[in-house]
BAVO-887503 format. One record per residue (C-alpha): residue number from 1; residue in one letter; x, y, z. Coordinates in nm, 2 decimals, padded with zeros to 4 digits, m for minus. Example, Ala and Ser with C-alpha at 12.3 -4.5 7.8 and 13.67 -1.06 7.14 Angstrom:
residues 2
+------+-------+--------+--------+--------+
! dofi ! lumza !      X !      Y !      Z !
+------+-------+--------+--------+--------+
!    1 !     A !  01.23 ! m00.45 !  00.78 !
!    2 !     S !  01.37 ! m00.11 !  00.71 !
+------+-------+--------+--------+--------+
end
This chain:
residues 295
+------+-------+--------+--------+--------+
! dofi ! lumza !      X !      Y !      Z !
+------+-------+--------+--------+--------+
!    1 !     M ! m03.34 ! m06.10 ! m02.09 !
!    2 !     S ! m03.07 ! m06.09 ! m01.81 !
!    3 !     Q ! m02.87 ! m05.80 ! m01.77 !
!    4 !     D ! m02.56 ! m05.99 ! m01.92 !
!    5 !     Q ! m02.75 ! m06.07 ! m02.22 !
!    6 !     F ! m02.88 ! m05.72 ! m02.27 !
!    7 !     G ! m02.57 ! m05.55 ! m02.25 !
!    8 !     L ! m02.44 ! m05.83 ! m02.52 !
!    9 !     A ! m02.76 ! m05.72 ! m02.70 !
!   10 !     L ! m02.64 ! m05.32 ! m02.71 !
!   11 !     R ! m02.23 ! m05.44 ! m02.79 !
!   12 !     V ! m02.37 ! m05.60 ! m03.07 !
!   13 !     A ! m02.64 ! m05.31 ! m03.17 !
!   14 !     A ! m02.30 ! m05.08 ! m03.15 !
!   15 !     S ! m02.12 ! m05.27 ! m03.38 !
!   16 !     F ! m02.44 ! m05.29 ! m03.64 !
!   17 !     F ! m02.46 ! m04.93 ! m03.56 !
!   18 !     F ! m02.09 ! m04.81 ! m03.62 !
!   19 !     T ! m02.02 ! m05.03 ! m03.96 !
!   20 !     V ! m02.38 ! m04.82 ! m04.07 !
!   21 !     M ! m02.19 ! m04.54 ! m04.01 !
!   22 !     V ! m01.89 ! m04.63 ! m04.16 !
!   23 !     V ! m02.15 ! m04.73 ! m04.50 !
!   24 !     F ! m02.29 ! m04.40 ! m04.52 !
!   25 !     V ! m01.96 ! m04.24 ! m04.46 !
!   26 !     K ! m01.86 ! m04.43 ! m04.77 !
!   27 !     L ! m02.14 ! m04.32 ! m04.97 !
!   28 !     T ! m02.02 ! m03.97 ! m04.98 !
!   29 !     T ! m01.63 ! m03.98 ! m05.03 !
!   30 !     E ! m01.68 ! m03.95 ! m05.37 !
!   31 !     T ! m01.83 ! m03.63 ! m05.41 !
!   32 !     V ! m01.78 ! m03.45 ! m05.06 !
!   33 !     P ! m01.53 ! m03.29 ! m04.89 !
!   34 !     L ! m01.36 ! m03.44 ! m04.62 !
!   35 !     G ! m01.40 ! m03.17 ! m04.35 !
!   36 !     Q ! m01.78 ! m03.15 ! m04.48 !
!   37 !     I ! m01.79 ! m03.58 ! m04.37 !
!   38 !     I ! m01.64 ! m03.46 ! m04.05 !
!   39 !     F ! m01.86 ! m03.18 ! m03.93 !
!   40 !     W ! m02.19 ! m03.38 ! m04.04 !
!   41 !     R ! m02.09 ! m03.68 ! m03.89 !
!   42 !     S ! m02.00 ! m03.50 ! m03.58 !
!   43 !     A ! m02.26 ! m03.24 ! m03.54 !
!   44 !     V ! m02.55 ! m03.45 ! m03.58 !
!   45 !     A ! m02.37 ! m03.69 ! m03.37 !
!   46 !     L ! m02.43 ! m03.45 ! m03.08 !
!   47 !     L ! m02.85 ! m03.50 ! m03.11 !
!   48 !     P ! m02.85 ! m03.84 ! m02.99 !
!   49 !     L ! m02.56 ! m03.73 ! m02.72 !
!   50 !     V ! m02.73 ! m03.50 ! m02.59 !
!   51 !     I ! m03.08 ! m03.64 ! m02.55 !
!   52 !     Y ! m02.91 ! m03.97 ! m02.36 !
!   53 !     L ! m02.73 ! m03.72 ! m02.10 !
!   54 !     Y ! m03.10 ! m03.55 ! m02.05 !
!   55 !     L ! m03.25 ! m03.92 ! m02.02 !
!   56 !     T ! m02.99 ! m03.99 ! m01.77 !
!   57 !     G ! m03.00 ! m03.73 ! m01.57 !
!   58 !     D ! m02.64 ! m03.60 ! m01.64 !
!   59 !     L ! m02.70 ! m03.32 ! m01.80 !
!   60 !     P ! m02.57 ! m03.04 ! m01.77 !
!   61 !     T ! m02.35 ! m03.20 ! m01.46 !
!   62 !     G ! m02.21 ! m03.47 ! m01.66 !
!   63 !     L ! m02.06 ! m03.22 ! m01.88 !
!   64 !     L ! m01.86 ! m03.04 ! m01.58 !
!   65 !     T ! m01.49 ! m03.12 ! m01.61 !
!   66 !     K ! m01.13 ! m03.02 ! m01.43 !
!   67 !     R ! m00.92 ! m03.17 ! m01.74 !
!   68 !     P ! m00.97 ! m02.94 ! m02.04 !
!   69 !     G ! m00.67 ! m03.00 ! m02.15 !
!   70 !     S ! m00.65 ! m03.36 ! m02.21 !
!   71 !     H ! m00.98 ! m03.32 ! m02.38 !
!   72 !     I ! m00.88 ! m03.10 ! m02.56 !
!   73 !     L ! m00.56 ! m03.36 ! m02.67 !
!   74 !     R ! m00.81 ! m03.66 ! m02.69 !
!   75 !     C ! m01.02 ! m03.45 ! m02.92 !
!   76 !     L ! m00.80 ! m03.38 ! m03.19 !
!   77 !     L ! m00.62 ! m03.73 ! m03.18 !
!   78 !     G ! m00.94 ! m03.85 ! m03.22 !
!   79 !     M ! m01.07 ! m03.59 ! m03.53 !
!   80 !     A ! m00.72 ! m03.71 ! m03.71 !
!   81 !     A ! m00.78 ! m04.06 ! m03.65 !
!   82 !     M ! m01.12 ! m03.95 ! m03.81 !
!   83 !     A ! m01.00 ! m03.82 ! m04.11 !
!   84 !     T ! m00.77 ! m04.10 ! m04.21 !
!   85 !     S ! m01.03 ! m04.36 ! m04.15 !
!   86 !     F ! m01.26 ! m04.19 ! m04.36 !
!   87 !     A ! m00.96 ! m04.09 ! m04.63 !
!   88 !     S ! m00.92 ! m04.48 ! m04.65 !
!   89 !     L ! m01.26 ! m04.56 ! m04.70 !
!   90 !     K ! m01.26 ! m04.37 ! m05.04 !
!   91 !     Y ! m00.98 ! m04.67 ! m05.14 !
!   92 !     L ! m01.08 ! m04.97 ! m04.88 !
!   93 !     P ! m01.42 ! m05.19 ! m04.88 !
!   94 !     V ! m01.57 ! m05.19 ! m04.54 !
!   95 !     A ! m01.44 ! m05.52 ! m04.46 !
!   96 !     D ! m01.06 ! m05.43 ! m04.53 !
!   97 !     S ! m01.11 ! m05.12 ! m04.35 !
!   98 !     T ! m01.26 ! m05.32 ! m04.03 !
!   99 !     V ! m00.95 ! m05.58 ! m04.03 !
!  100 !     I ! m00.72 ! m05.28 ! m04.01 !
!  101 !     G ! m00.87 ! m05.13 ! m03.77 !
!  102 !     Y ! m00.83 ! m05.43 ! m03.51 !
!  103 !     L ! m00.47 ! m05.34 ! m03.56 !
!  104 !     T ! m00.51 ! m05.08 ! m03.26 !
!  105 !     P ! m00.50 ! m05.27 ! m02.89 !
!  106 !     I ! m00.19 ! m05.42 ! m03.11 !
!  107 !     V ! m00.04 ! m05.10 ! m03.14 !
!  108 !     M ! m00.11 ! m05.01 ! m02.81 !
!  109 !     L !  00.13 ! m05.29 ! m02.68 !
!  110 !     I !  00.42 ! m05.10 ! m02.88 !
!  111 !     L !  00.35 ! m04.74 ! m02.73 !
!  112 !     G !  00.32 ! m04.92 ! m02.37 !
!  113 !     R !  00.64 ! m05.05 ! m02.44 !
!  114 !     I !  00.82 ! m04.77 ! m02.58 !
!  115 !     M !  00.64 ! m04.53 ! m02.39 !
!  116 !     L !  00.52 ! m04.70 ! m02.05 !
!  117 !     G !  00.82 ! m04.91 ! m02.03 !
!  118 !     E !  00.54 ! m05.21 ! m01.99 !
!  119 !     E !  00.68 ! m05.52 ! m02.02 !
!  120 !     I !  00.58 ! m05.75 ! m02.31 !
!  121 !     N !  00.56 ! m06.10 ! m02.25 !
!  122 !     R !  00.60 ! m06.39 ! m02.51 !
!  123 !     T !  00.22 ! m06.44 ! m02.60 !
!  124 !     R !  00.17 ! m06.04 ! m02.65 !
!  125 !     I !  00.52 ! m06.04 ! m02.88 !
!  126 !     L !  00.32 ! m06.31 ! m03.08 !
!  127 !     A !  00.01 ! m06.09 ! m03.10 !
!  128 !     V !  00.24 ! m05.84 ! m03.30 !
!  129 !     V !  00.41 ! m06.08 ! m03.49 !
!  130 !     F !  00.05 ! m06.23 ! m03.64 !
!  131 !     G ! m00.06 ! m05.84 ! m03.62 !
!  132 !     F !  00.15 ! m05.73 ! m03.85 !
!  133 !     A !  00.16 ! m06.06 ! m04.06 !
!  134 !     G ! m00.17 ! m06.01 ! m04.16 !
!  135 !     V ! m00.15 ! m05.63 ! m04.24 !
!  136 !     L !  00.19 ! m05.81 ! m04.53 !
!  137 !     V ! m00.07 ! m06.06 ! m04.63 !
!  138 !     I ! m00.35 ! m05.75 ! m04.70 !
!  139 !     T ! m00.11 ! m05.56 ! m04.90 !
!  140 !     V !  00.00 ! m05.81 ! m05.12 !
!  141 !     P ! m00.31 ! m05.79 ! m05.40 !
!  142 !     A ! m00.23 ! m05.41 ! m05.41 !
!  143 !     I !  00.17 ! m05.49 ! m05.45 !
!  144 !     E !  00.05 ! m05.72 ! m05.73 !
!  145 !     G ! m00.17 ! m05.46 ! m05.87 !
!  146 !     S ! m00.48 ! m05.71 ! m05.87 !
!  147 !     Q ! m00.65 ! m05.45 ! m05.70 !
!  148 !     G ! m00.76 ! m05.12 ! m05.79 !
!  149 !     D ! m00.61 ! m04.78 ! m05.80 !
!  150 !     G ! m00.54 ! m04.64 ! m05.43 !
!  151 !     Y ! m00.58 ! m04.97 ! m05.24 !
!  152 !     L ! m00.21 ! m04.95 ! m05.10 !
!  153 !     L ! m00.31 ! m04.57 ! m04.97 !
!  154 !     G ! m00.63 ! m04.70 ! m04.88 !
!  155 !     V ! m00.40 ! m05.00 ! m04.61 !
!  156 !     M ! m00.14 ! m04.71 ! m04.55 !
!  157 !     L ! m00.41 ! m04.44 ! m04.42 !
!  158 !     G ! m00.59 ! m04.74 ! m04.23 !
!  159 !     L ! m00.24 ! m04.82 ! m04.05 !
!  160 !     I ! m00.21 ! m04.48 ! m03.96 !
!  161 !     T ! m00.57 ! m04.44 ! m03.81 !
!  162 !     A ! m00.48 ! m04.77 ! m03.59 !
!  163 !     V ! m00.17 ! m04.57 ! m03.45 !
!  164 !     I ! m00.34 ! m04.23 ! m03.35 !
!  165 !     T ! m00.68 ! m04.43 ! m03.25 !
!  166 !     A ! m00.40 ! m04.64 ! m02.99 !
!  167 !     F ! m00.29 ! m04.29 ! m02.90 !
!  168 !     A ! m00.67 ! m04.16 ! m02.86 !
!  169 !     K ! m00.72 ! m04.50 ! m02.66 !
!  170 !     V ! m00.47 ! m04.42 ! m02.38 !
!  171 !     Q ! m00.54 ! m04.08 ! m02.35 !
!  172 !     I ! m00.95 ! m04.13 ! m02.28 !
!  173 !     R ! m00.79 ! m04.43 ! m02.02 !
!  174 !     G ! m00.69 ! m04.18 ! m01.83 !
!  175 !     L ! m00.98 ! m03.94 ! m01.89 !
!  176 !     T ! m01.22 ! m04.22 ! m01.79 !
!  177 !     K ! m01.02 ! m04.20 ! m01.42 !
!  178 !     T ! m01.21 ! m03.87 ! m01.36 !
!  179 !     E ! m01.43 ! m03.76 ! m01.65 !
!  180 !     H ! m01.77 ! m03.89 ! m01.69 !
!  181 !     P ! m01.81 ! m04.14 ! m02.08 !
!  182 !     G ! m02.11 ! m03.89 ! m02.17 !
!  183 !     A ! m01.84 ! m03.58 ! m02.13 !
!  184 !     I ! m01.56 ! m03.69 ! m02.31 !
!  185 !     A ! m01.81 ! m03.82 ! m02.63 !
!  186 !     F ! m01.98 ! m03.49 ! m02.62 !
!  187 !     Y ! m01.65 ! m03.27 ! m02.64 !
!  188 !     F ! m01.49 ! m03.50 ! m02.91 !
!  189 !     A ! m01.82 ! m03.48 ! m03.13 !
!  190 !     L ! m01.80 ! m03.10 ! m03.06 !
!  191 !     V ! m01.48 ! m03.04 ! m03.12 !
!  192 !     C ! m01.48 ! m03.26 ! m03.46 !
!  193 !     A ! m01.81 ! m03.04 ! m03.59 !
!  194 !     I ! m01.60 ! m02.74 ! m03.51 !
!  195 !     G ! m01.29 ! m02.91 ! m03.69 !
!  196 !     G ! m01.51 ! m02.99 ! m03.96 !
!  197 !     L ! m01.65 ! m02.62 ! m04.01 !
!  198 !     C ! m01.27 ! m02.46 ! m04.02 !
!  199 !     S ! m01.27 ! m02.64 ! m04.36 !
!  200 !     L ! m01.57 ! m02.44 ! m04.47 !
!  201 !     P ! m01.31 ! m02.15 ! m04.68 !
!  202 !     L ! m01.17 ! m02.46 ! m04.86 !
!  203 !     G ! m01.44 ! m02.52 ! m05.03 !
!  204 !     W ! m01.80 ! m02.74 ! m04.94 !
!  205 !     A ! m01.98 ! m02.96 ! m05.19 !
!  206 !     S ! m02.34 ! m02.89 ! m05.25 !
!  207 !     P ! m02.49 ! m03.23 ! m05.23 !
!  208 !     D ! m02.82 ! m03.36 ! m05.34 !
!  209 !     L ! m03.09 ! m03.47 ! m05.08 !
!  210 !     V ! m02.99 ! m03.84 ! m05.12 !
!  211 !     T ! m02.61 ! m03.75 ! m04.98 !
!  212 !     Y ! m02.73 ! m03.53 ! m04.75 !
!  213 !     G ! m02.92 ! m03.83 ! m04.64 !
!  214 !     Y ! m02.61 ! m04.03 ! m04.60 !
!  215 !     L ! m02.42 ! m03.74 ! m04.40 !
!  216 !     I ! m02.73 ! m03.71 ! m04.17 !
!  217 !     G ! m02.77 ! m04.08 ! m04.12 !
!  218 !     A ! m02.36 ! m04.13 ! m04.05 !
!  219 !     G ! m02.38 ! m03.87 ! m03.75 !
!  220 !     L ! m02.69 ! m04.06 ! m03.62 !
!  221 !     A ! m02.56 ! m04.40 ! m03.62 !
!  222 !     G ! m02.22 ! m04.26 ! m03.47 !
!  223 !     G ! m02.40 ! m04.10 ! m03.20 !
!  224 !     L ! m02.62 ! m04.43 ! m03.14 !
!  225 !     A ! m02.34 ! m04.66 ! m03.17 !
!  226 !     H ! m02.14 ! m04.49 ! m02.88 !
!  227 !     I ! m02.45 ! m04.47 ! m02.67 !
!  228 !     C ! m02.52 ! m04.82 ! m02.69 !
!  229 !     M ! m02.20 ! m04.91 ! m02.63 !
!  230 !     T ! m02.18 ! m04.73 ! m02.33 !
!  231 !     L ! m02.43 ! m04.87 ! m02.21 !
!  232 !     G ! m02.32 ! m05.24 ! m02.27 !
!  233 !     L ! m01.99 ! m05.19 ! m02.08 !
!  234 !     K ! m02.22 ! m05.07 ! m01.79 !
!  235 !     L ! m02.48 ! m05.42 ! m01.78 !
!  236 !     A ! m02.20 ! m05.63 ! m01.93 !
!  237 !     E ! m01.90 ! m05.75 ! m01.80 !
!  238 !     T ! m01.60 ! m05.65 ! m02.01 !
!  239 !     A ! m01.48 ! m06.00 ! m02.09 !
!  240 !     K ! m01.79 ! m06.13 ! m02.18 !
!  241 !     L ! m01.81 ! m05.84 ! m02.43 !
!  242 !     A ! m01.44 ! m05.94 ! m02.58 !
!  243 !     G ! m01.53 ! m06.14 ! m02.87 !
!  244 !     V ! m01.90 ! m05.99 ! m02.97 !
!  245 !     E ! m01.67 ! m05.71 ! m03.07 !
!  246 !     Y ! m01.55 ! m05.91 ! m03.37 !
!  247 !     L ! m01.90 ! m05.89 ! m03.54 !
!  248 !     S ! m01.82 ! m05.58 ! m03.70 !
!  249 !     L ! m01.66 ! m05.80 ! m03.94 !
!  250 !     I ! m01.94 ! m06.00 ! m04.05 !
!  251 !     F ! m02.15 ! m05.66 ! m04.09 !
!  252 !     A ! m01.86 ! m05.51 ! m04.25 !
!  253 !     V ! m01.88 ! m05.79 ! m04.52 !
!  254 !     G ! m02.22 ! m05.82 ! m04.57 !
!  255 !     A ! m02.25 ! m05.43 ! m04.64 !
!  256 !     D ! m01.97 ! m05.47 ! m04.89 !
!  257 !     L ! m02.16 ! m05.75 ! m05.04 !
!  258 !     V ! m02.53 ! m05.59 ! m05.02 !
!  259 !     V ! m02.43 ! m05.19 ! m05.09 !
!  260 !     F ! m02.11 ! m05.21 ! m05.28 !
!  261 !     Q ! m02.11 ! m05.55 ! m05.46 !
!  262 !     I ! m01.73 ! m05.59 ! m05.35 !
!  263 !     W ! m01.66 ! m05.97 ! m05.28 !
!  264 !     P ! m01.32 ! m06.02 ! m04.99 !
!  265 !     G ! m00.99 ! m06.06 ! m05.19 !
!  266 !     L ! m00.83 ! m06.42 ! m05.20 !
!  267 !     A ! m00.57 ! m06.20 ! m04.92 !
!  268 !     F ! m00.88 ! m06.12 ! m04.72 !
!  269 !     V ! m00.96 ! m06.48 ! m04.55 !
!  270 !     P ! m00.57 ! m06.53 ! m04.47 !
!  271 !     A ! m00.56 ! m06.15 ! m04.36 !
!  272 !     T ! m00.83 ! m06.19 ! m04.14 !
!  273 !     C ! m00.74 ! m06.51 ! m03.98 !
!  274 !     L ! m00.38 ! m06.35 ! m03.87 !
!  275 !     V ! m00.52 ! m06.04 ! m03.76 !
!  276 !     L ! m00.83 ! m06.18 ! m03.57 !
!  277 !     I ! m00.54 ! m06.46 ! m03.37 !
!  278 !     A ! m00.37 ! m06.17 ! m03.33 !
!  279 !     A ! m00.65 ! m05.99 ! m03.13 !
!  280 !     Y ! m00.73 ! m06.23 ! m02.93 !
!  281 !     L ! m00.36 ! m06.32 ! m02.80 !
!  282 !     V ! m00.37 ! m05.91 ! m02.69 !
!  283 !     S ! m00.67 ! m05.99 ! m02.46 !
!  284 !     F ! m00.47 ! m06.32 ! m02.30 !
!  285 !     R ! m00.55 ! m06.32 ! m01.93 !
!  286 !     D ! m00.18 ! m06.33 ! m01.85 !
!  287 !     K ! m00.11 ! m05.97 ! m01.85 !
!  288 !     P !  00.17 ! m05.79 ! m01.90 !
!  289 !     T !  00.41 ! m05.69 ! m01.59 !
!  290 !     A !  00.47 ! m05.32 ! m01.55 !
!  291 !     A !  00.84 ! m05.25 ! m01.60 !
!  292 !     K !  01.02 ! m05.25 ! m01.27 !
!  293 !     S !  01.18 ! m04.91 ! m01.15 !
!  294 !     P !  01.53 ! m04.93 ! m01.07 !
!  295 !     S !  01.59 ! m04.97 ! m00.64 !
+------+-------+--------+--------+--------+
end
């Protein structure tokens, strides 16, 4: 197996582990408070992350940082995105949540235009149109009442997640210029674990052993997903990994069918096609040029 092939395999594994994490989280949303889920997801994820850093020789040097403030901002944004994402899973099938998540790079285009003054070419304007058309299609069943109670709320939470995640990714883009990827992941998990623990006074549940297994499984799967993604990006060219990311949709549909016995709704297929077209257009090779500064 070549280095590129191994990198691709690791990226597929990352998508699989991420879907496993989402499934475990969804299985707990009916009985476990959100803050408690965030704590277990984040605290347990620290274990594989620390082991990975130790094996790569990046512990403790890889955790050194000159930008603690930037880390805190990234962590707070990420924790907010995690909270809205997990909350949406109470109302949405895994596949629908995954499709809405694909809107993040489209939101980043808009943020780039608003915050950085970046120009957007016609191709990417078309991507924005396709992306939000997909969102409109996926909300039709909720508006018509053909979906269960809370579906529209789930879609709204998913959209909020996409927006917050876009802000977080912009922050990560700046951090990666000076910070070790392991440090970014470690401090994110640490801050989220502390944030989740702060919800203890609000009341935590006393889950059974099976539910504790789901919570621990979510943390381990989340940590492994990040490690596989990091290694995959190191071993394979980013361009070759772009299409593999969307395999997560296959895993998500499979999870809905096997674990939750949920079949995709009639609006799912056209909405997915629109969002995937939008995601492809965003990754189109012709990148937008930066806005010219006045002379």
